N, C-alpha and C positions, 0 to 999 in steps of 0.2 A: 880104477877111479878113486876109491877110498875103502878104507877098512872099518869095521864095526868094532867098536871097543866096549867090552863088557864092563871094564873099570869106570866107565862114564855113564853106564846105564842106557847105552845107545839102542833103541828099538825104533826103527824108522817106519813112519806111516806110509803104506803104499796103496791102501784102497781108495780109489777115486771117488766112490760113493760116499765114504766117510769124510773126505776131504771136502766135498761139495756140501755136506750137511754142516760142517764145521763153520764153512763161509757163509752158508744161509743164516746162521745164528750170528754170526759177527755182523752181518749187514743190518741187523736189528739194533745194533749199537750205534750212537752218534759219536764220531770222533773225527779229528783231523790229523793226529799223529798216532803212530802205531809201532810198537816194538815187539818183534818176534823173538822169543827166547828158545835158543837150541834149535836152528833151522835144520840141522843134520845134513840129509841129502837133498833138501830143498823141494821136496814134493809140494808143500803147502806154500813154500816161498815163491814159487814160480807164479801161483795164483794171486798171492797177495801184491806182487810187484805190478799187476794189471789193474788194481784198484785206482780209480781215478782221483786225482786232487788230494792225495794222501802223503803226508811226510812219513816215510817207512824207512825203518831200521832193523837191523837183525843183530844179535849178539850170540856168538858162539865161543866156547872154551877150547875147543880142538883145534889146532893149527891146521891139521891135515884138511879138515872140513872147511875151514875158512879159505884155504887156497883152492880148494875143488869150487866152492860156490863163487867165489871171485872170478874164476875162470868161465864158469858156466854161465853166470849173471853178471856180465861187466858193469851194468847199471846198478847192482846192488850195493848199498851202503851198509857195510858190516863191520861189527866191532869185534876184534879178537880180544875176548877177556871173560870173566866170571861174572854172571849176572848178580851172585851174592856179594860181590866186592865192588861193583862198578857205581859210578855216580848217575845220578839222574840223567837220562839220556836226552830229555828235551825241557825246555824251559817253560813250555805251555802244558797244559793238561794232555793226558795221552792214555792210550789204551794198550793192553798186553794181550798177545796170543802165543800159544806154545804147546807143544808135546813135551810136557815137562819130564825130566828124568825122575823116575819114581823114588830114587834113593834120596833126593833132596827136596822133594815136592813140598813138604812142610815149610822147610827153610825158605823156599821161593815164596810161599804164601806169607810168611811173617815179614819178608822183605817188602812185599807188595803193601801190606799194612803200615809199614814204616813210611811209605811214600803216599798215603792217603792224606789228603783227597785228590792229589795229583793225578793217581792212576784211577781214572773213571770207570773202566770197564775191563774185565778179564774174561776171554774165552780159552779154556785150558783142558788139556788131556791129562787125566790122573789115573792111578790105579783105581780101580771101582770101589775098594773097600774104603780108600781115603776120601774118594768123592761122596761116598754116603755118609762119612762122618762129618765133612764140611757141610752138608746140606740137612743132616738130621735135626729132628724136632726134639724138644724137651720131652722127657718121659721115655724116650727110646734108648736101647742099649748102645746105640752108636753115638749118642750125644755125650760130647766131651769138651775138652780144652779148645781144640781147634774149632769145633762148632761155633762156641760162644764167641771167641776172639774174632773170627771172620765175620759172623752174622751181626756182630755189633756195627761193623763198618759197611758191610755189603749185604745186599739183597743177594741170596743164592738161589740159583735155579739148577736142579739137576736135569740136563738135556736128554742124554741117550747113552746107551752102553755100547762098547765096541769090542768085537770078538778077537781073540788073540791072532787069528790068521789075518788081520788087517795090517799086521807089522812084519817087518823083516829085520832081524829074526823075531819069531813070536814070542812074546814075554810068557811067563809061567802064569800069569794072572790076567783076568779080564780088566778091561779099562772103561772108562766114562769120561764124558765131557760135560763140564759145568760151565756157567756163565755167572760171574760176579758183577753187579751193578752198584756204584758207590751210593750210599744213603745221603739224602740232601739234609736230613735233620736227624741228628744223633741224640740219644738218650743223654741225660745228664750223668756225668761220673765225676769223682773227686779229681782224678787225673789218670793218664795213661797207665803210669806205673801201679798205682794202687789198684786199678781195674784188673791188670793182668795178674797182679799178686793174689788178689781175692779169688779169681778163676783158678789159677794154677794151684792153690793151696786148698781150695774146695773139692777138686777132684783128686788130690794126691793119694787118698785110699777111698776108692769109689764105693766100697761095701760099707764105709762107716758114714755116720750122720755129719752134717756141717759142723755140729757143736764138737764132735772130735777133732775133725779137720782144722778148724779155724781157732781152736783154743791156742792163746798165746799171741795172735794177732787182733782179736776182738775181745773186749773186756768181758769178764765172767758175768757181770751185771746183764749186758746185752745179750749174752749167749742163753739167758733164760727164756727168751722169746720162743714160741712154739715153732716159728720158722727154722729153727736150728735142728728140730726134730727130723727135718727131711734130709734126703740125700741129694748131692749136688745136681744130678742129671734130671731132677724133677723141677728144677728152678728155671724161670723164663729169663730171657735176656735182660728184661727191664729189672727183674730181681736182683740179677747179678750186679747191674749198673748202680742200684740203690745201696747194696751191700759195700761198694767201694768207699762209701762215705762213713763207713762203721770203723775202718781201720784206726 
C-alpha cells in the first residue's frame, strides 16, 4: 500500500476514537474552506471528505502517499508539495487541520502566523511538550518564544492528550491536540518585525533578566526601569507588545 518514512516523521493516526474527538473539536469552528496538512494514510481525510458544503484540499510532500490517496479517494483534491513552501491555497479565509510532523511543527506554526488573519482556525496534533509550550501561561517554565508569538495572534486551547498507541508506528513521545482561534482585536505593536525581535531577544538567555538580554537594542536610559529587573517568562503578552515600541 505505502511505506512509512522516518525521514518525514511519519506516524499515522489509527485510533478511531481520537479521530472522532478531533472532528468534534473541528466542528466547533466556523469555516467554509479547509486545508489538511500531511494526510498520510488518509484516516482523518476519509472523514473530512464527508463534511458538507466545505471547500476541502490536502497537501502532502510524499509522492507515494499522494498516489495512494489519489487512488483511494478519487474525489480528493490533493496538492503534491511542501506546506512550508506553498502559496496560500485559498483566496478566501480558511482553516487548517493536521497531524503535523513533529520535526517541523514549529515551522508549520510560524508559517500559519505568516498567513494571519487568513488562517482563522487550526486544529492540530503536536508533540505533547510542544503543545504545552504553545498553550503555556506567563510565569510557567514552559512559557517561551513560541507561546508569546502564537498567543499574540491566536487564542490557544489545549484540548486533549493522545497516547503513543494511537499511531502506527507509535512515536517515542506522547502527543496532544490543540485548537487555535484567530484573535479579532490584536494588541498594538510597533510592527511585526520589532515584536518578534523583542520576544526572541528577551528569551535568548532564560536565566538572565530582561536588562541583560535587551541591552544593545533598548537604550540604557530606558533599561533603568524596574520592569527590566524581571525575566522574560514573567511578562504578559501585553507587556511584550508594549516593549516593541521601545526598540
